[in-house]
C-alpha positions as a Markdown table, in Angstrom:
| # | Residue | x | y | z |
|---|---|---|---|---|
| 1 | Met | -11.6 | 169.5 | 39.2 |
| 2 | Ile | -13.6 | 166.0 | 38.9 |
| 3 | Pro | -12.0 | 163.4 | 36.9 |
| 4 | Pro | -14.0 | 161.9 | 34.0 |
| 5 | Ile | -14.4 | 158.4 | 35.9 |
| 6 | Ala | -16.6 | 160.4 | 38.6 |
| 7 | Ser | -18.4 | 162.8 | 36.3 |
| 8 | Arg | -20.9 | 160.2 | 35.4 |
| 9 | Phe | -22.2 | 160.5 | 39.3 |
| 10 | Val | -21.2 | 164.0 | 40.1 |
| 11 | Ala | -22.2 | 167.1 | 38.5 |
| 12 | Gly | -18.8 | 169.1 | 39.4 |
| 13 | Glu | -17.3 | 170.7 | 42.4 |
| 14 | Ala | -19.1 | 174.2 | 42.0 |
| 15 | Pro | -22.4 | 175.3 | 42.2 |
| 16 | Ala | -22.4 | 176.7 | 38.8 |
| 17 | Glu | -21.1 | 173.2 | 37.3 |
| 18 | Ala | -24.1 | 171.6 | 38.7 |
| 19 | Leu | -26.6 | 174.2 | 37.7 |
| 20 | Asp | -25.0 | 173.9 | 34.0 |
| 21 | His | -26.1 | 169.8 | 34.4 |
| 22 | Val | -29.7 | 171.0 | 35.5 |
| 23 | Arg | -30.1 | 173.1 | 32.5 |
| 24 | Gln | -28.9 | 170.1 | 30.0 |
| 25 | Leu | -31.5 | 167.9 | 32.1 |
| 26 | Asn | -34.2 | 170.7 | 31.8 |
| 27 | Asp | -33.8 | 170.7 | 28.1 |
| 28 | Arg | -34.8 | 166.8 | 28.2 |
| 29 | Asn | -37.7 | 167.3 | 30.3 |
| 30 | Val | -36.1 | 166.2 | 33.5 |
| 31 | Lys | -36.2 | 168.3 | 36.6 |
| 32 | Ala | -33.3 | 168.0 | 39.2 |
| 33 | Ile | -32.8 | 167.6 | 43.0 |
| 34 | Val | -29.4 | 169.4 | 43.8 |
| 35 | Asn | -27.3 | 168.1 | 46.5 |
| 36 | Leu | -24.2 | 169.6 | 47.9 |
| 37 | Leu | -22.0 | 166.7 | 49.3 |
| 38 | Gly | -21.2 | 166.5 | 53.0 |
| 39 | Glu | -22.3 | 164.9 | 56.1 |
| 40 | His | -21.3 | 164.3 | 60.0 |
| 41 | Tyr | -18.7 | 167.4 | 60.3 |
| 42 | Asp | -16.4 | 167.4 | 63.3 |
| 43 | Asp | -16.3 | 171.5 | 63.1 |
| 44 | Arg | -19.7 | 173.2 | 63.5 |
| 45 | Glu | -18.5 | 176.2 | 61.0 |
| 46 | Asp | -18.5 | 173.5 | 58.3 |
| 47 | Ala | -22.2 | 173.0 | 59.1 |
| 48 | Asp | -22.8 | 176.6 | 59.1 |
| 49 | Ala | -21.0 | 177.0 | 55.9 |
| 50 | Asp | -22.9 | 174.3 | 53.7 |
| 51 | Ala | -26.2 | 175.8 | 55.3 |
| 52 | Arg | -25.2 | 179.2 | 53.8 |
| 53 | Glu | -24.2 | 177.8 | 50.5 |
| 54 | Tyr | -27.5 | 176.2 | 50.3 |
| 55 | Arg | -29.2 | 179.5 | 50.8 |
| 56 | Glu | -27.2 | 180.8 | 47.9 |
| 57 | Leu | -27.8 | 178.0 | 45.7 |
| 58 | Val | -31.6 | 178.4 | 46.4 |
| 59 | Glu | -31.2 | 182.1 | 45.0 |
| 60 | Asp | -29.1 | 180.8 | 42.0 |
| 61 | Ile | -31.8 | 178.6 | 41.2 |
| 62 | Ala | -34.6 | 181.1 | 41.6 |
| 63 | Arg | -32.7 | 183.7 | 39.4 |
| 64 | Ser | -32.0 | 181.3 | 36.7 |
| 65 | Asp | -35.8 | 179.9 | 36.5 |
| 66 | Leu | -34.4 | 176.4 | 36.4 |
| 67 | Gly | -36.6 | 173.3 | 37.1 |
| 68 | Ala | -34.7 | 172.5 | 40.3 |
| 69 | Thr | -35.1 | 171.8 | 44.1 |
| 70 | Val | -32.5 | 171.2 | 46.8 |
| 71 | Ser | -31.9 | 168.4 | 49.1 |
| 72 | Val | -30.1 | 168.7 | 52.5 |
| 73 | Lys | -28.9 | 165.9 | 55.1 |
| 74 | Pro | -29.7 | 166.7 | 58.5 |
| 75 | Ser | -25.9 | 165.8 | 59.6 |
| 76 | Gln | -24.4 | 168.0 | 57.0 |
| 77 | Ile | -26.3 | 171.2 | 58.6 |
| 78 | Gly | -25.6 | 170.7 | 62.4 |
| 79 | Leu | -27.5 | 167.6 | 63.6 |
| 80 | Asp | -24.3 | 166.1 | 65.2 |
| 81 | Phe | -24.0 | 169.3 | 67.2 |
| 82 | Gly | -27.5 | 169.3 | 68.7 |
| 83 | Glu | -30.9 | 169.4 | 67.3 |
| 84 | Asp | -31.2 | 173.2 | 67.9 |
| 85 | Val | -28.4 | 173.8 | 65.5 |
| 86 | Phe | -30.0 | 171.6 | 62.9 |
| 87 | Arg | -33.3 | 173.3 | 63.4 |
| 88 | Glu | -31.7 | 176.7 | 63.2 |
| 89 | Asn | -29.9 | 175.9 | 59.7 |
| 90 | Leu | -32.9 | 174.1 | 58.2 |
| 91 | Glu | -35.3 | 176.9 | 59.2 |
| 92 | Glu | -33.1 | 179.6 | 57.4 |
| 93 | Ile | -32.8 | 177.3 | 54.2 |
| 94 | Val | -36.6 | 176.8 | 54.2 |
| 95 | Glu | -37.5 | 180.4 | 54.8 |
| 96 | Thr | -35.0 | 181.6 | 52.0 |
| 97 | Ala | -36.5 | 178.8 | 49.4 |
| 98 | Ala | -40.0 | 179.8 | 50.5 |
| 99 | Asp | -39.7 | 183.3 | 49.6 |
| 100 | Arg | -38.2 | 182.3 | 46.2 |
| 101 | Gly | -40.4 | 179.4 | 45.3 |
| 102 | Val | -38.0 | 176.8 | 45.5 |
| 103 | Phe | -38.6 | 173.2 | 47.0 |
| 104 | Val | -36.6 | 171.9 | 49.9 |
| 105 | Trp | -36.0 | 168.1 | 50.4 |
| 106 | Ile | -34.7 | 166.8 | 53.9 |
| 107 | Asp | -32.8 | 163.6 | 53.3 |
| 108 | Met | -32.9 | 160.7 | 55.7 |
| 109 | Glu | -29.9 | 159.2 | 57.3 |
| 110 | Asp | -29.5 | 156.3 | 59.8 |
| 111 | His | -32.2 | 155.5 | 62.5 |
| 112 | Thr | -30.7 | 157.7 | 65.2 |
| 113 | Thr | -31.7 | 160.8 | 63.2 |
| 114 | Thr | -35.3 | 159.7 | 62.1 |
| 115 | Asp | -37.3 | 161.5 | 65.0 |
| 116 | Ala | -35.3 | 164.6 | 64.7 |
| 117 | Thr | -35.8 | 164.6 | 61.2 |
| 118 | Leu | -39.4 | 164.0 | 60.8 |
| 119 | Asp | -40.2 | 166.3 | 63.5 |
| 120 | Ala | -38.4 | 169.1 | 61.8 |
| 121 | Tyr | -40.0 | 168.4 | 58.6 |
| 122 | Glu | -43.6 | 168.1 | 60.0 |
| 123 | Glu | -43.1 | 171.7 | 61.8 |
| 124 | Leu | -41.9 | 173.1 | 58.6 |
| 125 | Ala | -44.2 | 171.8 | 56.2 |
| 126 | Arg | -47.2 | 172.7 | 58.2 |
| 127 | Glu | -45.8 | 176.3 | 58.8 |
| 128 | His | -45.2 | 177.1 | 55.1 |
| 129 | Asp | -48.0 | 175.1 | 53.7 |
| 130 | Gly | -46.0 | 172.4 | 51.9 |
| 131 | Gly | -42.9 | 173.6 | 50.1 |
| 132 | Val | -40.9 | 170.8 | 52.1 |
| 133 | Gly | -40.3 | 167.2 | 51.6 |
| 134 | Val | -38.9 | 164.3 | 53.5 |
| 135 | Cys | -37.7 | 160.9 | 53.0 |
| 136 | Val | -38.8 | 157.6 | 54.5 |
| 137 | Gln | -37.1 | 154.2 | 54.4 |
| 138 | Ala | -39.1 | 151.1 | 53.5 |
| 139 | Asn | -36.6 | 148.8 | 55.3 |
| 140 | Leu | -37.6 | 150.5 | 59.0 |
| 141 | Arg | -40.0 | 148.7 | 60.9 |
| 142 | Arg | -41.5 | 152.0 | 62.3 |
| 143 | Thr | -42.0 | 153.8 | 58.6 |
| 144 | Arg | -45.9 | 152.2 | 58.3 |
| 145 | Glu | -46.5 | 154.0 | 61.5 |
| 146 | Asp | -44.4 | 157.0 | 60.4 |
| 147 | Val | -46.3 | 157.4 | 57.3 |
| 148 | Arg | -49.5 | 157.4 | 58.8 |
| 149 | Arg | -48.7 | 160.1 | 61.2 |
| 150 | Leu | -47.5 | 162.2 | 58.0 |
| 151 | Ala | -50.5 | 161.7 | 55.8 |
| 152 | Asp | -52.0 | 165.1 | 56.5 |
| 153 | Val | -48.9 | 167.0 | 56.3 |
| 154 | Pro | -48.9 | 169.3 | 53.6 |
| 155 | Gly | -45.7 | 168.2 | 52.1 |
| 156 | Lys | -44.1 | 165.5 | 50.1 |
| 157 | Ile | -43.0 | 162.0 | 50.9 |
| 158 | Arg | -40.0 | 160.3 | 49.1 |
| 159 | Phe | -40.2 | 156.8 | 49.4 |
| 160 | Val | -36.9 | 154.7 | 49.3 |
| 161 | Lys | -36.1 | 151.2 | 50.2 |
| 162 | Gly | -33.2 | 152.3 | 52.6 |
| 163 | Ala | -29.5 | 152.1 | 52.0 |
| 164 | Tyr | -28.2 | 152.0 | 55.9 |
| 165 | Asp | -27.0 | 148.9 | 57.5 |
| 166 | Glu | -29.4 | 149.0 | 60.4 |
| 167 | Pro | -30.0 | 146.4 | 63.3 |
| 168 | Ala | -32.3 | 143.7 | 62.6 |
| 169 | Glu | -34.4 | 144.5 | 65.7 |
| 170 | Ile | -35.4 | 147.8 | 64.0 |
| 171 | Ala | -35.1 | 146.8 | 60.3 |
| 172 | Tyr | -36.1 | 144.3 | 57.8 |
| 173 | Lys | -33.0 | 142.7 | 56.4 |
| 174 | Asn | -34.5 | 140.7 | 53.8 |
| 175 | Arg | -34.8 | 142.0 | 50.3 |
| 176 | Glu | -38.4 | 140.4 | 49.6 |
| 177 | Thr | -39.6 | 141.5 | 53.0 |
| 178 | Val | -38.5 | 145.3 | 52.0 |
| 179 | Asn | -39.8 | 145.0 | 48.6 |
| 180 | Arg | -43.2 | 144.1 | 50.1 |
| 181 | Glu | -43.2 | 146.9 | 52.7 |
| 182 | Tyr | -42.1 | 149.5 | 50.0 |
| 183 | Lys | -45.1 | 148.3 | 47.8 |
| 184 | Ala | -47.2 | 148.4 | 50.9 |
| 185 | Leu | -46.4 | 152.0 | 51.9 |
| 186 | Leu | -47.0 | 153.2 | 48.2 |
| 187 | Glu | -50.6 | 151.8 | 48.5 |
| 188 | Tyr | -51.2 | 153.3 | 51.4 |
| 189 | Ala | -49.9 | 156.8 | 50.3 |
| 190 | Phe | -52.0 | 156.6 | 47.0 |
| 191 | Glu | -55.0 | 155.9 | 48.7 |
| 192 | Asn | -54.6 | 158.5 | 51.5 |
| 193 | Phe | -52.2 | 161.2 | 50.7 |
| 194 | Glu | -53.4 | 164.7 | 49.0 |
| 195 | Asp | -50.1 | 166.0 | 48.5 |
| 196 | Gly | -47.2 | 164.8 | 46.3 |
| 197 | Ile | -45.7 | 161.2 | 46.5 |
| 198 | Ala | -42.0 | 160.7 | 45.5 |
| 199 | Ile | -41.0 | 157.4 | 44.1 |
| 200 | Gly | -37.1 | 157.2 | 45.0 |
| 201 | Ser | -36.3 | 153.7 | 43.4 |
| 202 | His | -34.5 | 152.7 | 40.4 |
| 203 | Asp | -36.4 | 149.3 | 40.7 |
| 204 | Pro | -38.6 | 149.1 | 37.4 |
| 205 | Ala | -41.1 | 146.9 | 39.5 |
| 206 | Met | -41.8 | 149.7 | 42.1 |
| 207 | Ile | -41.8 | 152.3 | 39.4 |
| 208 | Asp | -44.4 | 150.2 | 37.4 |
| 209 | Arg | -46.6 | 149.6 | 40.8 |
| 210 | Ala | -46.5 | 153.4 | 41.4 |
| 211 | Ile | -47.8 | 154.4 | 37.8 |
| 212 | Glu | -50.7 | 151.5 | 38.5 |
| 213 | Leu | -51.7 | 153.3 | 41.6 |
| 214 | His | -51.4 | 156.5 | 39.9 |
| 215 | Glu | -53.8 | 155.5 | 37.0 |
| 216 | Glu | -56.2 | 153.9 | 40.1 |
| 217 | His | -56.3 | 156.8 | 42.2 |
| 218 | Gly | -55.1 | 159.8 | 40.3 |
| 219 | Thr | -52.9 | 160.9 | 43.0 |
| 220 | Asp | -50.0 | 163.2 | 41.9 |
| 221 | Phe | -46.4 | 161.6 | 42.2 |
| 222 | Glu | -43.1 | 162.0 | 40.8 |
| 223 | Ile | -40.1 | 159.5 | 39.8 |
| 224 | Gln | -36.7 | 160.2 | 41.4 |
| 225 | Met | -33.4 | 158.4 | 40.4 |
| 226 | Leu | -29.6 | 159.3 | 40.9 |
| 227 | Met | -27.3 | 160.9 | 38.4 |
| 228 | Gly | -25.4 | 158.3 | 36.5 |
| 229 | Val | -27.9 | 155.5 | 37.2 |
| 230 | Arg | -30.5 | 154.4 | 34.6 |
| 231 | Asn | -30.2 | 157.7 | 32.7 |
| 232 | Asp | -31.9 | 156.2 | 29.6 |
| 233 | Ala | -34.8 | 155.2 | 31.6 |
| 234 | Gln | -35.1 | 158.7 | 33.5 |
| 235 | Phe | -35.5 | 160.4 | 30.0 |
| 236 | Asn | -37.8 | 157.8 | 28.6 |
| 237 | Leu | -40.1 | 158.0 | 31.6 |
| 238 | Ala | -39.9 | 161.7 | 31.4 |
| 239 | Glu | -41.8 | 161.8 | 28.1 |
| 240 | Glu | -45.0 | 160.9 | 30.3 |
| 241 | Tyr | -44.2 | 161.5 | 33.9 |
| 242 | Glu | -42.4 | 163.9 | 36.1 |
| 243 | Val | -38.9 | 162.9 | 36.6 |
| 244 | Tyr | -36.4 | 164.2 | 38.9 |
| 245 | Gln | -32.7 | 163.4 | 38.8 |
| 246 | Tyr | -30.6 | 163.4 | 41.9 |
| 247 | Val | -27.5 | 165.7 | 41.4 |
| 248 | Pro | -24.7 | 165.7 | 43.8 |
| 249 | Tyr | -22.0 | 168.2 | 43.7 |
| 250 | Gly | -19.0 | 169.7 | 45.8 |
| 251 | Gly | -15.4 | 169.0 | 46.8 |
| 252 | Arg | -16.4 | 165.9 | 48.8 |
| 253 | Trp | -17.0 | 163.9 | 46.0 |
| 254 | Lys | -14.7 | 160.7 | 46.4 |
| 255 | Ser | -16.7 | 159.0 | 48.9 |
| 256 | Tyr | -20.0 | 159.6 | 47.2 |
| 257 | Phe | -18.2 | 158.4 | 43.9 |
| 258 | Tyr | -16.8 | 155.3 | 45.8 |
| 259 | Arg | -20.3 | 154.5 | 47.1 |
| 260 | Arg | -22.0 | 154.7 | 43.8 |
| 261 | Ala | -19.3 | 152.8 | 41.8 |
| 262 | Met | -19.5 | 149.8 | 44.2 |
| 263 | Glu | -23.3 | 149.6 | 45.0 |
| 264 | Arg | -24.3 | 148.1 | 41.4 |
| 265 | Lys | -22.2 | 145.5 | 39.3 |
| 266 | Glu | -22.9 | 147.9 | 36.1 |
| 267 | Asn | -21.8 | 150.9 | 38.0 |
| 268 | Leu | -18.2 | 149.1 | 39.1 |
| 269 | Trp | -17.8 | 147.7 | 35.6 |
| 270 | Phe | -18.2 | 151.5 | 34.5 |
| 271 | Ala | -15.4 | 152.6 | 36.6 |
| 272 | Val | -13.3 | 149.5 | 35.8 |
| 273 | Arg | -13.6 | 150.2 | 31.9 |
| 274 | Ala | -12.8 | 154.2 | 32.8 |
| 275 | Ile | -9.4 | 153.3 | 34.5 |
| 276 | Val | -8.2 | 150.9 | 32.0 |
| 277 | Gly | -9.2 | 153.0 | 28.8 |
| 278 | Arg | -11.6 | 150.5 | 27.3 |
């Protein structure tokens, strides 16, 4: 059982707990991106087991008629054991999801996984005429070129600033530069993408810029935020725009909760207050 201190950021250990959280979100006009926690396994059976759970999760979402998608990490479903293992598991998840009308996001990890992730996304998105999305990171120097390459792919792109500590030769390290790149990527996408754009950011300035670009170009977009971060803003934005909350669950919640608690001052103070009982 997940303790109350972590339940702000993690929906539970079992799929049923995560889907209960999704129902509560849907009641407030917020949709969900459900993620089974896990990454970088030493045993391939763990990767295959998570892939099976994702297929079952897709079926549960479809049966429940919930406003929800799923999101998978390449290393979670076998990329560390070879690109062929990753592709096999991802294709099975996407095929199951396509048959049931459930959208699949592919998360982006560190720069060593970028090529394999984008190649898999492009192939599957074209094969299924959409139904698949991928994340790109504004802090990587290569991303402008990647986005131009993906402009005509019939899927969705989630734009994030980037959370991995990448080498300076391949990534921008200055916050202002990353913000500039993020805005430039959004401007290109709203002008050139025919399919959906996802704003994966809690930064009000980036969300406001996306809204301006939407009003200017009419391109569809959605806003994506993490569970437990700016919840009030999510519900307020959902009154006018499409909003998704990233909903993690699973037994491997401790490391995820630690990252969420440490990355922002207000999250850390939330954890401290919960511990001391104030």
